[in-house]
Steps between C-alpha positions, in 0.01 A plus 500: 500500500653581836301825516165326430573235765571774752170672413307173538660434840415855615137468384461165678654647815262796479195275457606280795558812711151631420338166595695485827401857588133433424506186720666691784248783465203263539665321792556837667134593444392172662736554795367854544139372495584248775676769702202736459260223613719424801531870591123552477435198721779583747390863542158387617568165671863523617456323835276213385639148541493323162560127457588385151746291312764697316397543136789576265250587225184704470181456304349812338345590837780500756461355847517845660240646264269205578559547874415869480184432296382227740569690822338817369200299375466344847532847658804389699756747631811474715294535817247227415785273386698554822454149644454332166718318249448531127582195289539533124531211256492468122255224408346343193129446576209344320166680532170351384152630461178330390196714433267203448463164662475209261614142478827557317807355664649850532222647714463178697870510581515875568159638605460876551823691510830451672875490472784260543873556546674338204856584607721750676724690261872526574636547147411756232246400233472614139148643519311607814171556315180330613377206293127421486361164388129425467176633361227751590355294787815363660864585478837468666756775519864444586680803645833593647410690812666656799335345808522747786399386847475725806512300823573564868865463600388279787328260261166548681169629371416869494187704429443642250642204315837536332510542127552274203563679173569369152665737255541394136874499427446615140230768533489607869130406506367420846342153489208479743584232756152479651359357178747212506 
């Protein structure tokens, strides 16, 4: 009896050890992904001033990966960003689009297309995937996005205009801001 109890305890300890090691492995992979995203951003945009709150979590698309995507999409480099500040914020936004105009309360309330800030995100969420509600002529999509704003350090206006970029926090898709 004593021998079988010892074997059971050893098997349970082995199973617990395997689960702990698997959890640590995946945490290490996530930490390495964040480090790789930071390194890629830092190598290209080391001297750029970034304003952001401190996020102690990361959606599938990290802040630094979103920054790199947005700045490359806007054809920014360290020289063009010299007198600029880059702000980055994790937001939950509502986007709407109506392909027809009719008398329904939805299209009367939200004609055309547009977006609205639902909330700023400061805590992790369970699922960063986009959610679409509606039909073939009108719909609303809710997305977690990285809002990236390039603005002059002085707060004035510059030409060409500074950039506004929306990067989907789940897919890294660039959301066109001119349509909204």
